[in-house]
Structure formats: structure tokens, C-alpha cells
C-alpha positions, 0 to 999 in steps of 0.5 A: 281318401278313395281309390279308384280302379276305372277300365274302358274301351280305349275309345273312352279313356281321352273323355274319362281324363278330360272329366278328371282334370275338370274335377281336380283330380290330378295323380294317377297310374294308367295302363294303355293296352289291358284285356277285358270282357265284362261280367254279364254284357258286351263283347271281349276286348281282347286285341286279337283277330277275333276281338280286336279292340282292347281297354285301358285302365288307371287307378287314383287315389282322391279326395272322398268328396271327389267320388260322388261327382266323377261317379255321375260323370262317368255313369253318364259316359257309360249310357252314352256309349253302351256299346264300349264298356266301363267300370269304376270301382272304388274302395277305402284307403289310408293316406300317403307319404 
């Protein structure tokens, strides 16, 4: 099992969820308004008068075989919208009860 954490500009979140549904990734916990700034590029998303945009984020636990297809879709979405910002992180997790 993999835990995936994704943070992106709010404008991209619906598209990400559409792709998750296509891949059968159902369970997640999301945060609608989060602040952030990219490590090397991109503008801050702080929700203030200087930097008015915000990010959204979610975490999901998925089967190993769904990670690569999801990464492919997310990478394409990020490359098509480089000005918006999107980052995906994943790590190994144990089972659930």
C-alpha cells in the first residue's frame, strides 16, 4: 500500500479527483484551503492581498499498482499547467483495520 499526498492550486483539484475516479481511487481526506510556496519555482499561494491564490491538498491510501498510472496522469496535468503548481509525494504504509 502507498500513501499519496498531493498539493495543488485549487483550480486543479476537480481535475485530479476526476482522474482518481477513473483509476478507482476512492478514499481520501482533503483540505480545501492550504497555503504554500514551491521549493524552486512558482509564486506563493497564501490567500492574502499580495498572493491571493490558495492550494488544496489531500491524502489517500492506494494499492501499489495504482501509483504509477496516477503519477502519469498527475505529471501530465502538472506539465499542462506549469504556472499553477502541483506536487505529489508517496510513501509505503502498513495495512488498515
